[in-house]
C-alpha positions, 0 to 999 in steps of 0.5 A: 510481490517479494522480489526473488530469484525467479526475477533475475532472468526479467531483470537481464532482459530490461537490462539487455532491452534498456542497452538495445534503447540507449545504442539505438539513441547513440546510433542516431544521434550522435552516429560519429562516437558510436563504436561501431560501423552500423546504420539505422534501419531505413524504416527509422531514418527521418526524411529531409525534413529536420525535427525540432525534438527528439521525439518528434524522430522516428527513433524517438516515437518508436521510444514513446510508442514502446512506452505507451504500450507498456502503460495500458498493459501496466494498467490491465493488471487491474483488469487481469486481478479480477479475473484470476481464473481467466487463462491469459496467463498467471497473476503472478507472471502479470506482476513480474511484468508489470514491474520489470516492463515499467522500470524499461520505461525509464530508459525509453521516456528518457530517451524519448524526451531526450533527458530534459523537460521540454514545452509545458506539455511534456512537463507536465507529462514527466511530472506526472510520470515521476509520481507514477514511478516514486509511488510504484518502487514506494509499493513495491518497497514495501512489499519487500519488508512489510510482510515479515514484519506483519508476521513479526508484529502481529502473531495473532493477524487477522482478517483485515476485512473482519476488523470493523467486526472484531471493534464492534463485539469488543465494545459489545463484550464491554458494554455488557461487563459495564452492565453485570459490574453495576448492578453488583455496585448496586449490590446485586451478586455478580455473575461469577463463572463458579458454581458457589457464587455468594453476595457481593461484600463491601469489597466486592462493591468498592471493587466493581464502583472501581471497575465501572468508573475505570470503563467508563473513563478509560476502557469504553472510550478506548474502544470506541474511537476511531483511532485508538493510537493517541489514547493512553491505552493505546500504548503498550506500557501505559495500558499495561500500567493502567492495569497494574493499578486496576489490580491493586485497586480491586479484589483479588476475586475480579481480576479475572474481569480485569484481565478479561478488558486488558485481553480486549484492549490488546485485542484492540491495540494489534487491529489498530497496528494491523490497520496502519501497517496494511495502510502503508503497505496499499496506501500508495495505491491511492495516488499510483492507480488514479495518476497512472490513469491520469497518465495514460489519458493525456499520453494518449493525448500526446500520441496522438498529436505526435501523431498527427504531426508526423503525418503532415511532415513524415 
């Protein structure tokens, strides 16, 4: 999602909620330096038994509970995307809430743990949380400029799911040309598009032999590669040089075939670029989603333990 002016109310809400969280933390743990004469509501005041950790206080538990509820809401986004027709708010609204509520967890989690690593269990939770937030911010950053970059560098962008079929089709037409060119190499008349086709000359046979070698050595291996980025034809300048040299070695009436092969390689190179950009745009989810789910599981366990302790020592 692109961050634009429509996010300003969400930004203001997040800033206000973060300031309120900081004020509540300040009032509870540093009341002497708080600028206003205020006291916490009785519901947030702890009993006579001192707490060993900030997270174990009622204010700390409030912060932790709010963060956990946001985690659960954020995880529900995936289910909401799969049901776009459900009347429970537009997907765009859910995305905005996902972004800004998740950012709000930064002060909530920070004040809950007192901005310290704490026990090994707390440290593990914080490490998982940091991984989730870093990958989330990375994904958000990718969404700000990657679509524009793709539009600039991929003027003929195709449907991403169709790329395997496009690559398969390129291989099929290249193999068909290879068979056709081989006939001319053997002395048979090539399939010309013009009506006035003639029997192949010595130049035609030589050109056919050259193109067969070029197809076998360069074009077909490149088109069959799973990732052609490291192949010579996978680099624009080297590809142009290769096809320019191929034209110099064949008769002029074979230029259309060379140009056709070049068009296939250009198309393959565009699909490779689109695949790489798509991986950058969505690849972070491979880490973000499973770690987020694991974070929720561990946080729920952490919450159960904290509530049990609170019930025993209210």
